[in-house]
C-alpha positions as CSV (number, residue, x, y, z in Angstrom):
1,M,-73.3,39.4,-138.7
2,K,-75.4,36.9,-137.2
3,H,-77.6,36.5,-140.0
4,L,-74.6,36.1,-142.2
5,F,-73.3,33.2,-139.9
6,A,-76.6,31.3,-139.7
7,T,-77.0,31.7,-143.7
8,L,-73.2,30.1,-144.1
9,F,-74.1,27.6,-141.7
10,L,-77.2,26.4,-143.4
11,L,-75.5,26.5,-147.0
12,F,-72.7,24.4,-145.2
13,A,-75.2,21.9,-143.7
14,S,-77.0,21.6,-147.1
15,L,-73.7,20.5,-148.9
16,L,-72.9,17.8,-146.1
17,P,-73.5,14.2,-147.6
18,A,-76.7,12.9,-146.3
19,A,-76.4,9.6,-143.9
20,K,-76.0,6.4,-146.0
21,N,-77.1,3.9,-143.4
22,L,-80.2,2.8,-141.8
23,T,-80.2,3.5,-138.0
24,I,-82.2,1.7,-135.5
25,Y,-83.0,2.2,-131.9
26,S,-84.5,-0.4,-129.7
27,I,-85.7,1.8,-127.1
28,D,-86.1,0.7,-123.3
29,V,-89.7,1.2,-122.1
30,E,-89.7,-1.6,-119.7
31,G,-91.5,-4.2,-121.5
32,G,-93.3,-2.5,-124.0
33,Q,-92.2,-1.3,-127.4
34,A,-90.4,1.6,-128.9
35,T,-88.6,1.2,-132.1
36,L,-87.2,4.0,-133.8
37,F,-85.8,3.7,-137.5
38,V,-84.0,6.7,-139.2
39,A,-83.8,6.1,-143.0
40,P,-80.9,7.5,-145.1
41,G,-82.2,11.1,-145.8
42,G,-83.4,11.5,-142.5
43,E,-87.1,10.1,-142.6
44,S,-88.2,8.7,-139.3
45,L,-90.3,5.7,-138.3
46,L,-91.5,5.1,-134.9
47,V,-93.1,1.7,-134.0
48,D,-95.2,2.0,-131.1
49,T,-94.6,4.5,-128.0
50,G,-94.5,2.5,-124.8
51,W,-96.5,2.9,-121.7
52,T,-98.4,6.1,-120.2
53,G,-97.6,7.6,-116.7
54,N,-94.2,6.8,-115.0
55,N,-93.6,10.6,-115.0
56,H,-93.2,10.8,-118.8
57,R,-90.4,8.3,-118.6
58,D,-91.2,6.5,-122.1
59,A,-91.9,9.7,-123.9
60,E,-88.6,11.1,-122.7
61,R,-86.7,8.0,-123.5
62,I,-87.9,7.9,-127.3
63,A,-87.2,11.8,-127.3
64,A,-83.7,11.4,-126.1
65,A,-83.3,8.5,-128.8
66,A,-84.7,10.8,-131.5
67,K,-82.2,13.8,-130.3
68,N,-79.2,11.1,-130.7
69,A,-80.3,10.5,-134.2
70,G,-80.9,14.1,-135.2
71,V,-84.5,13.6,-135.4
72,K,-87.0,16.6,-134.7
73,K,-90.2,15.0,-135.7
74,I,-91.8,11.5,-136.4
75,D,-92.5,11.1,-139.9
76,Y,-94.3,7.8,-139.4
77,L,-95.9,6.4,-136.3
78,V,-96.8,3.0,-136.5
79,I,-98.9,1.6,-133.8
80,T,-99.0,-2.1,-133.9
81,H,-102.2,-2.5,-131.7
82,Y,-104.0,-0.9,-128.8
83,H,-102.6,-2.4,-125.8
84,A,-101.2,0.2,-123.1
85,D,-97.6,-1.0,-123.6
86,H,-97.7,-0.1,-127.1
87,V,-100.1,2.9,-127.6
88,G,-99.9,4.4,-124.1
89,G,-97.3,6.9,-124.5
90,V,-98.7,8.6,-127.7
91,Y,-100.1,11.6,-125.8
92,Q,-97.2,12.3,-123.8
93,L,-94.7,11.7,-127.1
94,A,-97.0,14.4,-129.2
95,E,-96.4,16.9,-126.3
96,K,-92.6,16.7,-126.9
97,M,-92.4,16.5,-130.7
98,P,-94.6,16.5,-134.0
99,I,-96.0,13.2,-135.5
100,V,-97.2,13.6,-139.0
101,N,-98.4,10.5,-140.0
102,F,-100.4,7.8,-137.8
103,V,-100.3,4.1,-139.3
104,D,-102.5,1.6,-137.6
105,H,-104.7,-1.7,-138.4
106,G,-108.1,0.2,-138.1
107,P,-110.8,0.1,-135.4
108,Q,-110.1,-0.9,-131.9
109,T,-111.4,-4.6,-131.2
110,E,-111.5,-4.7,-127.5
111,T,-114.4,-3.7,-125.2
112,G,-114.2,-2.3,-121.6
113,K,-113.5,1.3,-120.3
114,P,-109.9,0.9,-119.9
115,A,-109.6,0.0,-123.6
116,E,-112.1,2.5,-124.9
117,I,-110.3,5.2,-123.0
118,L,-106.8,4.0,-124.2
119,F,-107.9,4.0,-128.0
120,N,-110.0,7.4,-127.6
121,E,-106.9,9.4,-126.3
122,Y,-104.9,7.9,-129.3
123,A,-107.6,8.7,-131.7
124,A,-107.6,12.2,-130.5
125,I,-104.1,12.5,-131.2
126,R,-104.5,10.9,-134.5
127,A,-106.8,13.5,-135.7
128,K,-104.2,16.0,-135.6
129,G,-102.2,14.4,-138.2
130,N,-102.5,12.0,-141.4
131,H,-104.2,8.5,-140.6
132,I,-103.2,5.6,-142.8
133,E,-104.9,2.5,-142.4
134,V,-103.1,-0.4,-143.5
135,K,-103.9,-4.2,-144.6
136,P,-101.4,-7.0,-145.4
137,G,-99.4,-6.3,-148.9
138,D,-99.4,-2.5,-148.2
139,A,-96.0,-0.6,-148.1
140,L,-95.3,2.4,-146.2
141,P,-94.2,5.4,-148.7
142,L,-90.9,6.1,-147.1
143,K,-88.2,7.4,-149.6
144,N,-85.2,5.2,-148.6
145,L,-86.7,2.3,-147.0
146,D,-89.0,-0.6,-148.1
147,V,-91.6,-1.3,-145.3
148,K,-93.9,-4.1,-146.2
149,I,-97.0,-5.1,-144.1
150,L,-97.2,-8.7,-143.5
151,S,-100.1,-8.8,-140.9
152,A,-102.9,-6.4,-139.8
153,N,-106.2,-6.9,-138.2
154,G,-106.1,-10.7,-137.8
155,E,-105.1,-11.1,-141.5
156,V,-101.7,-12.2,-143.0
157,L,-99.9,-11.6,-146.4
158,A,-101.7,-13.7,-149.0
159,A,-98.7,-14.6,-151.2
160,A,-95.2,-15.4,-150.6
161,L,-92.6,-12.5,-150.7
162,P,-89.9,-12.8,-153.6
163,G,-87.4,-15.5,-152.8
164,A,-89.8,-17.1,-150.1
165,G,-92.6,-19.9,-150.7
166,E,-90.8,-23.2,-149.9
167,P,-92.1,-25.8,-147.7
168,N,-91.4,-25.2,-144.1
169,P,-90.2,-28.5,-142.6
170,A,-90.8,-27.1,-139.0
171,C,-94.5,-27.3,-139.6
172,A,-94.5,-31.2,-139.5
173,N,-96.6,-32.4,-136.5
174,F,-97.4,-28.8,-135.5
175,D,-100.8,-27.9,-135.4
176,R,-102.4,-24.5,-135.9
177,P,-102.6,-23.1,-132.4
178,A,-106.1,-21.7,-131.1
179,A,-107.2,-18.3,-131.9
180,D,-106.4,-15.5,-129.9
181,K,-109.2,-13.0,-129.1
182,T,-107.3,-10.0,-127.9
183,E,-105.5,-7.1,-129.8
184,N,-102.4,-9.1,-129.9
185,S,-103.7,-11.3,-132.7
186,R,-104.4,-8.1,-134.7
187,S,-101.0,-6.9,-134.5
188,L,-99.4,-4.9,-137.5
189,G,-96.2,-6.8,-138.5
190,M,-93.7,-5.5,-140.9
191,L,-90.6,-6.3,-142.9
192,I,-88.3,-3.7,-143.1
193,T,-85.8,-3.9,-146.2
194,F,-82.8,-1.6,-146.8
195,G,-80.8,-3.1,-149.5
196,D,-79.7,-6.5,-148.8
197,F,-80.4,-6.0,-145.0
198,R,-84.0,-7.5,-143.7
199,M,-85.5,-7.0,-140.4
200,L,-88.8,-8.4,-138.8
201,D,-90.8,-6.6,-136.5
202,M,-94.4,-8.3,-135.8
203,G,-95.5,-6.5,-132.9
204,D,-97.2,-9.1,-130.5
205,L,-98.7,-11.2,-133.3
206,T,-99.8,-14.6,-131.9
207,A,-98.9,-17.9,-133.0
208,E,-101.8,-18.9,-134.9
209,H,-101.1,-16.0,-137.4
210,E,-97.4,-16.9,-137.3
211,Y,-98.5,-20.4,-138.4
212,D,-100.8,-18.7,-141.3
213,L,-97.5,-17.0,-142.5
214,V,-95.3,-19.9,-142.4
215,C,-97.0,-23.0,-142.8
216,P,-97.1,-25.2,-144.6
217,N,-95.2,-23.1,-146.9
218,D,-92.9,-19.9,-145.6
219,R,-94.1,-16.7,-147.2
220,V,-91.6,-14.6,-145.6
221,G,-88.0,-16.1,-146.1
222,P,-84.7,-15.3,-143.9
223,V,-84.1,-12.2,-142.2
224,D,-80.9,-10.6,-140.7
225,L,-82.5,-9.0,-137.7
226,F,-85.6,-10.3,-135.6
227,L,-87.4,-8.2,-133.1
228,V,-88.5,-11.0,-131.0
229,S,-92.1,-10.8,-130.9
230,H,-94.3,-10.0,-127.6
231,H,-91.3,-9.1,-125.8
232,G,-90.2,-12.9,-125.6
233,T,-93.7,-14.1,-124.8
234,A,-94.4,-17.8,-125.4
235,S,-98.0,-17.2,-127.0
236,S,-95.7,-16.1,-130.0
237,N,-92.4,-16.9,-131.2
238,S,-93.6,-20.2,-132.2
239,L,-90.9,-22.7,-133.5
240,P,-92.2,-23.1,-137.2
241,F,-92.2,-19.3,-137.3
242,V,-88.5,-18.7,-135.9
243,R,-87.2,-21.7,-137.9
244,A,-88.6,-20.3,-140.9
245,I,-87.4,-16.7,-140.6
246,A,-83.8,-18.1,-139.6
247,P,-82.7,-14.9,-138.1
248,R,-78.9,-14.0,-137.9
249,V,-79.4,-11.7,-135.0
250,A,-82.3,-11.1,-132.4
251,V,-83.3,-8.5,-130.2
252,M,-85.7,-9.0,-127.3
253,N,-87.2,-6.0,-126.0
254,N,-88.3,-7.6,-122.9
255,G,-88.8,-5.9,-119.1
256,P,-87.1,-7.1,-116.1
257,H,-90.3,-8.9,-114.9
258,K,-92.2,-8.8,-118.4
259,G,-91.4,-11.3,-121.4
260,G,-88.0,-12.9,-121.5
261,S,-89.8,-16.5,-121.6
262,P,-87.2,-19.2,-121.0
263,A,-88.9,-21.5,-123.6
264,V,-88.8,-18.6,-126.1
265,W,-85.1,-17.6,-125.2
266,Q,-84.3,-21.5,-126.1
267,T,-86.4,-21.5,-129.2
268,V,-84.6,-18.4,-130.6
269,R,-80.9,-19.5,-129.4
270,D,-81.2,-22.9,-130.7
271,T,-82.0,-21.7,-134.2
272,R,-79.2,-22.7,-136.4
273,S,-78.9,-19.5,-138.2
274,L,-78.5,-17.5,-134.9
275,I,-75.3,-15.9,-134.1
276,D,-76.1,-13.6,-131.2
277,L,-79.4,-12.7,-129.1
278,W,-79.4,-9.3,-127.6
279,Q,-81.7,-8.1,-124.8
280,L,-83.0,-5.0,-123.4
281,H,-83.2,-6.3,-120.0
282,Y,-81.8,-9.0,-117.8
283,A,-84.8,-11.2,-117.2
284,L,-84.9,-11.3,-113.5
285,D,-87.8,-14.1,-113.1
286,T,-85.7,-16.6,-114.9
287,D,-82.1,-18.3,-114.7
288,K,-78.8,-17.2,-115.9
289,A,-78.9,-19.9,-118.4
290,H,-81.9,-18.3,-120.1
291,N,-80.4,-14.9,-120.4
292,S,-77.7,-13.7,-122.7
293,P,-74.2,-12.9,-121.3
294,D,-74.2,-9.5,-119.6
295,T,-72.1,-8.0,-122.4
296,F,-75.3,-8.4,-124.9
297,I,-77.8,-7.0,-122.4
298,A,-78.5,-3.3,-122.2
299,N,-79.9,-3.1,-118.4
300,L,-79.1,-5.4,-115.9
301,D,-81.2,-4.3,-113.0
302,A,-84.8,-3.5,-112.1
303,N,-83.8,-0.1,-111.4
304,C,-82.3,0.9,-114.8
305,E,-81.2,4.2,-116.9
306,G,-83.1,3.1,-120.0
307,K,-80.0,2.2,-122.1
308,W,-80.9,1.3,-125.9
309,I,-79.7,-1.0,-128.3
310,K,-78.7,0.6,-131.6
311,I,-78.2,-1.0,-134.8
312,T,-76.6,0.7,-138.0
313,A,-77.1,-1.3,-141.1
314,E,-75.6,-0.8,-144.5
315,K,-77.2,-1.4,-147.8
316,D,-74.8,-4.3,-148.5
317,G,-76.2,-6.2,-145.7
318,N,-73.6,-5.7,-143.2
319,F,-74.9,-4.3,-139.9
320,T,-73.5,-3.4,-136.4
321,V,-75.3,-3.5,-133.0
322,V,-74.1,-1.4,-130.1
323,N,-75.1,-1.8,-126.4
324,A,-75.5,1.8,-125.2
325,R,-74.9,0.5,-121.5
326,N,-71.1,-0.8,-122.0
327,K,-70.5,0.5,-125.7
328,F,-69.7,-3.0,-126.5
329,E,-70.3,-3.5,-130.2
330,K,-70.6,-6.4,-132.8
331,T,-70.4,-6.3,-136.7
332,Y,-72.2,-8.9,-138.6
333,T,-71.4,-9.6,-142.1
334,K,-73.7,-10.2,-145.0
335,R,-75.2,-13.6,-145.1
């Protein structure tokens, strides 16, 4: 009888319609990055894994979001670059759930024992799955989601995307910033497109490569949702870049004491296209004038419960953002 019920359940489940929307979780890893995408049909894409240590805090928060989304494995893990707040949690996450494909920009570029240990731990886990090394212009082979690589290993997309390529007025009187020598400058950046919905996640890409993407001509074009780069740090999120991508909504994955730069907050907030700026944390080291209203902030205190921000995007370009702390939600209609 048990086998009969199990068979009937599986048959019923197979007849249920597959999810039609794209779901995104901006997961609180306290100033690192972990962003989970669940495509229609169920394929999962995780961008970065947060920090190591902290009693498995970040791996558990990612696993909790995956469970909420009905995800039991990570089909594609994208590591934007090899800093501890992005790649540190790989080992602990791999203990909790299978990871099938590992996507990155290639070899580690920083030297020194801590950097080598961090990369070697990641490489050991990566060796158990399928490794995909990408370059600008590549696309990830997800079935129901278009993921285009815009930057990787210090290089950026050579040609403008369809609909882009116009001169960027914000580049006037703005010189190309000095080169950053860290892994940040080699960040793997992506444009995620689902029908008419476009989202940009550039990791910690620094300002000189932002310049290369949008000056003198913009190669990216406007987006609906912008994951504010580098947790809202001023070495990224330059004015020409933010003006060129003209986001309707931004999510800043800052920590209570990391990122959330007042200058970056103001640059994003002053962008004419912007409707709202959501934050994973209240930035405790700045003033209230440079934080969004509490309604739009997922975690208000330094000691938080790791509340996420969830986005549900429809193919027609409409999308809804939900604050897990207070259940506040807002829907944004197609541009």
